[in-house]
C-alpha positions in Angstrom: 15.4 8.6 7.2 11.9 10.0 6.9 9.0 7.9 8.2 5.3 8.2 7.5 2.6 6.9 9.8 -1.1 7.0 8.8 -4.1 6.9 11.1 -7.8 7.5 11.0 -9.0 4.5 9.1 -11.9 2.3 10.1 -15.4 1.2 9.3 -17.7 3.9 7.8 -21.3 3.7 6.7 -22.1 4.7 3.1 -22.5 8.5 2.9 -20.3 9.0 5.9 -17.1 10.9 6.5 -13.6 10.1 7.6 -10.4 12.1 8.2 -7.1 10.4 7.7 -3.8 11.8 9.1 -0.2 11.1 8.2 2.5 12.1 10.6 6.0 12.6 9.2 9.1 12.1 11.3 12.9 11.9 10.6 13.0 14.7 8.1 11.9 18.3 7.5 8.3 18.0 6.5 8.2 21.2 4.5 10.9 19.8 2.2 8.4 17.2 0.9 5.6 17.2 -1.6 3.0 14.8 -0.3 0.3 12.6 -1.7 -2.4 10.1 -0.8 -2.9 6.9 -2.7 -5.2 3.9 -2.1 -5.1 0.3 -3.0 -8.2 -2.0 -3.0 -7.9 -5.8 -3.0 -6.8 -7.1 -6.3 -6.2 -3.6 -7.8 -3.3 -1.4 -8.4 -2.4 1.4 -6.1 -4.1 4.6 -7.4 -3.8 8.3 -6.9 -6.2 10.1 -4.6 -4.8 13.5 -3.9 -1.6 15.4 -3.7 -0.3 18.7 -2.3 2.8 20.8 -2.9 5.4 21.7 -0.3 3.8 25.1 0.1 0.4 23.7 0.6 -0.9 26.2 -2.0 -1.1 23.8 -5.0 -3.2 20.6 -4.7 -5.0 18.1 -7.0 -7.6 15.4 -6.5 -8.3 12.3 -8.6 -11.5 12.5 -10.6 -12.9 9.6 -8.6 -12.9 11.7 -5.4 -13.2 15.2 -6.8 -15.6 17.2 -4.7 -15.6 14.6 -1.9 -12.0 14.9 -0.6 -9.8 17.7 0.7 -6.1 17.3 1.2 -4.3 19.6 3.6 -1.0 19.9 5.4 0.1 21.5 8.6 3.9 22.1 8.3 4.1 23.2 11.9 2.8 19.8 13.1 4.4 17.6 10.4 1.0 16.3 9.5 -0.8 15.6 6.2 -4.5 15.1 6.2 -7.2 13.8 4.0 -10.8 14.8 4.8 -13.2 12.5 3.0 -17.0 12.7 2.8 -19.9 11.1 1.0 -18.0 7.9 1.1 -19.3 4.9 -0.9 -18.2 1.2 -1.0 -16.0 1.8 -3.9 -13.8 4.0 -1.6 -12.9 0.9 0.4 -9.1 0.5 0.3 -5.9 0.8 2.2 -4.9 4.4 2.1 -1.3 5.3 2.0 0.5 8.6 2.3 3.6 9.2 0.3 6.5 11.8 0.3 8.8 13.1 -2.3 11.7 15.4 -1.5 11.0 18.3 -3.9 13.2 21.2 -4.8 10.3 23.2 -6.1 8.0 24.8 -3.6 4.8 24.5 -5.7 5.2 21.3 -7.7 2.7 18.4 -7.3 3.0 14.8 -8.2 0.3 12.3 -9.2 2.2 9.1 -10.1 3.1 6.3 -7.8 6.6 6.1 -9.1 7.2 9.8 -8.4 7.3 9.2 -4.6 10.3 8.1 -2.6 8.8 7.1 0.7 5.6 5.4 1.7 3.6 4.7 4.9 2.2 1.3 5.8 -1.3 2.5 5.2 -4.6 2.7 7.0 -7.7 0.6 6.1 -10.9 2.4 5.2 -14.0 0.1 4.8 -17.2 1.6 3.6 -20.1 -0.7 4.4 -23.5 -0.8 6.1 
């Protein structure tokens, strides 16, 4: 069974940057379309970014557009999210998610489209 483990969270000052990683084990990483989601206290889990199996197609949520870059390294079974110009509204637990996808270039933006989730890593943006 595929497992996802996130890392890279922490305390960041407003305007700062952070890179999150998600290591995938127990499956063939390149079989999975991947996504990043976040959940702030008292709020529903929301889409941040997603990427296709190929790594060629990706999408960001409007809230982070221009500030986040999603990437994957299929040789290292690793998904990444590079974030910059962070603000307090970005404070949340960030989760990576995987979906076994038959199509090499499809992307998925909805929570219920993903099969497997990591436990999350906390990002706190505060001075």
